[in-house]
N, C-alpha and C positions, 0 to 999 in steps of 0.2 A: 544521196545520203548514205554513209557507211553504216553497216549494222554492227560495227565494232565500237563499243562504248568505252572499253577499257583495255589497255595493252600493257604488258610487262616488258620493259626494255632492259637488255643486258647493257649496263651503263658503267663506263669507266671515268667519265668526267673529262675525257680528252676532247679534242676538236671534233672528231667524227661523231661520237655518240652525243655530244652536246648539240651539234647541228641536227642529229636525228631526233632528239627529244623535241626540239622546236618544230621540226618538220612534221612529226607525228601530230602534234597539237594543231598545226595549221591544216594539214592535208586530210587527216582523219577526224579532226575535231573531237578527239577522244581523251579521256582521262588517262594519264600516264603514270605507271608505277615503275620506279627505277630499282634495279637489282645490281649490286656490286659485290663480286665474289672475292674473298681473300683466299687464294690458293697458294699463298707464299711468294707473291711477286716482289715483296720487299719494298713496297711503296706505301706512303701514307694515304689511307683511303678516306679519311674524314673530309678532305677538300671536295670529294665527289658529293658528299652530303650537302655541303655549303652551296655548291653550284646548282644542285637539284632544287634546293630551297629558293635560290635566286631566280630559277626558271619557273617558279610557281608551283612546284610539287609539294604537296602537304606532307608533314612529317610522318604520318602513318602510311604514306605511300612510298617511303624510302627504305629499302632493305640493304643493309651492309652486313654480310654474313661471313664469319670465320669458318672456312671449310677445310682448313689445312689437315687436320687429323683424318677427317673423312676421305679427303683426296688421297692421302698416302695409304691409309688402311684398306679402303674399299676399291681403289682403282690402281694406284702404282704398285703396291705389293702383289695383288693378284696377277698383274701383267708380268712382273718379274719372276713369279713362280714358273712361268713358261719360258723364261730366258728370251724375252721377245725383242727382236731386232728387225727393222724394216729395211729391205734391200741391202742387207749385210752390214749396215752401219748405224742407222738412225734408231735411237732409243725412244722415239715417239713421245717426247716431252709435251709438245703442243697437243697432239692427238688425244692423249689420255685425259686431259683436263676437260675437254669439250662435253663428254657424256655427263659429267657431274654438273656442269653449268646448265646443260639442257634439263637435267633432272630438277634442279632447283628452280629454274624458270617455270616449269610446269607446276611444281608445288606451290609457288607463289601465285601463279595464275589461278589455281584452284582455290587458294585461301582468299584471294581478293575478288573472285568472280570475274576475272578478266577473260575476254573472248579470244585474245591474241597475244602472241609474244613477238618481240622484234629484236634484231641483232644488227651489228655493224659490219658483218663479214662481206667482203666484196664478191662480185659475181665471177671473179677469176680464181677464187681460193677454195681450199678444201673445207674451211671451217663452216661455210654455209651448209655444206652437205652434212657435216657432223652434227651441228646444232639441230638441223631440221629433221634428219632421220631419227635422232634421239627423241625429239619432241613428239613426232608422230607415233613412235613406238610406245610412248608413255601416255599420250592422249591423242587418239586418232582424229578427234574432232577439233583440235586446236587450229587456229588460223595463224599463219606466219606472215609477218611484214618484214620484207628484206629491202630496205630503201635503195641500196645500191643497184637493185634490179628494177627499180621504178623511177627514180629521179634522174635529172640531167646534171647533177652536181658531181661530175666524174673526174674532177681534178682538184688538187689542193687549192689552187687559186679560186675556183668557184666556191669551195667550202668556206674559204676565208671571207670572200665577198658576202656570202649568205650570212655568216656569223656577224660581220660588222653591220650589215643592214638591219639585222634583227636584235642587235644589242646583246649577243651571246658573248660572255667573257672568253677571251682568248689568252692562252698561256704565252708568256714572253718568248719561249722557245719557238713557237709557231710564227710569231711576228718577225723573229730574226732568221727565219729560214727553216725552222723545224728540226726535229731530230734527224740525224743523218741516216738512220736505219729504221725500218719497221721492226719492232721488237715485241716478243711475247715472252713473259717470264712466269714461272711458278716454282714450287719447291723442287721439281725434278730438273728443270733446265731453264736456260734463256736462249732465245733464238734471234737471229739477225737476218734481215732480208732487205733488198732494194738498194737504191743509189749505187754506190761503188761496187756492190756485190753483183749487180746485174751483168757485169762482164765476167764470165766464168774463168777467164784467163788471168784475171787480176788477183793478186794475193790480198787477203784481208788485211786491213790496216792494224798495226799493233795496238793502237789506242782504242780499237773497237771493243776488245774483250774486257768484261767487267768482273767475272767471277774467278777467273784463273790467271795465275801468272804464266808467263812464257816458260816452257820447260827449261830453257837455257838459264832463266833467272831463278828457278826453283832452288830450294836449299841443297847444299852439297851433302847434307847428312840425311840418310834414309830414315823413315819413320815406320815403325811396326804397329799394326793394328789387329786386335782380335775381335772377330765378329761371331756372335752366338746366334744360332738358328733354331727356331722351333716351327715345325710344319712348314718349312720353306721360307719363313719370314725372319728377318733380323730382329731380335728382341733385346740385345745388349751389345755394348761396345766396351771393350777392355774391362769386362766384368761389371759394368754399370747398366742396369736395366733402363730402357728408354722407350717412350711412346714412338709409334711409327713416324710421325712428323719430326720429332726430335732426332731420331736416328738419321733421317735423310738430311736434315739441316746440318748435323754434325759432320756427316760424310761429305757434304758439299764444301764445308769449311776446310776440312783436311785435304780433300782432293784438289780444291782450288789452290791451296797453299803449295802443293807439289806439282802444279801444272798439268793435272789430269783431267781428261774429258773434253778436249777441244775436237771439233769435227767441222770440216768444210765439205759440203755434199751437194751434188746435183741430183735431185730426186724426181721421180715421176709422179706428178700430181694426179689425183683422182679425176680432175676435170680435163685431163688430156695433154697438158703442157709439162715441159721440164722446167724446174725451178731450182735456182741455186740458193742455198742458205748456209749459215754458219751457226753452230750450236756449242753450248757449254753444258755438259752433263757430268760434273765431277762425281757426285754421289752415286748416280746411276751406274757409272762406269765401274766403280768399286763394287757395288751390289751385284752386278752381272757376273763379274769375275769370281767373286766369292761364292755366289750361289751355284755356279757350275762346279766349283771345287767341292762343295759339300755334297752335291748330287753325285759326284764321281765315285764316292765311297758308299753312298746310301741307296742308290737306285739300281735296280736290276738292269743289265745291259740292254735287253730288248725294250724295256720301258723307257729308258733314256733315249734310245734310238727312235722310238715311236714319237716321243716328245719333240725331238729334233725334226722329224719329218713333218709334224703338224704345226710347228712354230711359224713358218713363213705364212701359212694360211691364217693363223691366229693374228699375226702382225698386220696382215692386209685387212682383216676385219676391223681392227682398231683404227688403222690409218684411214680407212674408207668410211668410217662412221657407223659401224655396225656393232657397237658395244652392247646395245640393248636388244640385239637380234637373238632369236632362239638358237641359232647355230653357235654363237659366241658363248651363250650361257651353257649349252650342252658341252662344248669343249672345255669350258672352265671347270665344270664338274669333274671331267676326266683328269684335268691337270691337278686340281686340288686333291683328288684321290691319291695321285702319285706322291703328294707331298707329306703324307702321314708319317713317312720314315725319314724325312729330310730334317734331321735333328743333329746338332753337334756344333763344332766351332771350326773356324777357318782363320788362319793367320796370314796377313798380307803385308808386303813391304811396299811403301809408297816412295817412289824416287824418280824425279825429273820426268814426269809425264807417264810413268809406268806403274801399273798395279801388278805386283809379282806375288803369286801364291807361294808361301814357304812352309805351309803346314796345314793339316786338316785332320779331324778325328771325330768320331761319334761313339760314345760309350755304349749306346743302346742299339744303334741301327747300322753300324758299319758292316758292309759285306766284304771288306778287305780281310783276307786271311793270310797272315804272314807265314804260317806253317806250310801253306801251299805255294805262295808266290815266291818264296825264298830261292836264291841261287845257291844256297848251301844245302847240306843234307836235310831233306824234308822227311826222313825216316818213313818213307813209303806213303806219305799223304797223297802223292801224285804219281801215277804209274806212267812214265814217259812212253812206254811201248804202246799205250792206247792211241797215241797220236798217229801211228802208221795206218790203222784201219780208218780213222777219221779222214785222213788225207786221201786215201784211195777212194773212198766213197764220194768225196767231194770232187775228185779229179775224174770220175768215171765219164761224165758227159763231155768233158774236155778231151779225153782220150778217144772217145767214140767219134767226135767231130774231126780230130786230127787224123785218125785212121781213114775216115771217109775222104778227106782232102788228099791224103797220100795215094789212095787208090785211083783217083781221077787222073 
């Protein structure tokens, strides 16, 4: 007999989590609380409530939470203050949503007195690591039920058979062969994996992309966009103040219209394998380019270089599920400290898959001094003769090494 009397399930209402719900009831004979997070996936979430009710879940045990503002404000924006990119290309759209979902799972478990949480991540993926590391960091005594590591329902056919046997409602798309890709969507991105994409040599089908037009089909007229920054975060677009979630949603719409943000990537998963995925991150692509542009005039050179040195490690922390770790929190404190002067505006041009910076300024924090940088007469602001001593001092070790080589 299990000592788990109640479990909180991260529940989408799809085939996998619907099967898990019934499996938890049968295997653990526990009360199940369902939690469905709205992080901007753009899908109607009320059907999840109806399905949970149909499976015998009481109304007070069904949680459907709108987390969009919290997601962008407390997770996406802090990540972009670091200009975070994993393995040179990936903007971590899936990774950054997982610590928020883990946080809410633990909060609901605490509120409802649940002893366990459960998720539908497979034993091959990164998400199991992200969910569980986050959960244990926030509640070291929580129990985690990961059905994919316990049951023998390891194929779509077995899941379908279990669902039909137990009267679990099945979406028509699953009956007709299912969605062609495994997809994850939130306000930052949408990802595609599986099926056709499991061959890394095969080009992604044009019909797969949902958020962006092909750059070839994007408008022939460029569009200009002004982004206003305060402490490293975008607070207004074209002079209109917006909330974090509204900013990102608007950037997604504009970027998608101009074919911006597509990525085809083979990444190194935390669990040891290489995995091919395709991603659409139109708003994030614009944000990254603009943020680096405003930092270029407001950050000290060595501070900027230090951030660039630390960024790959910060990216790995997020990718590997260590958002709630002490090292990520410590690094975030440093990053946020650097952003106190990152204020001003950036103008970008959106054109056929490209984000082109065409202007930037900061009235209060710009370190760019035109009287020094000018190629015209600087009226003595910069003494060019000083460069001779600087070069000689920096060349000294090179000259010593060269002399030694010539003597041999």
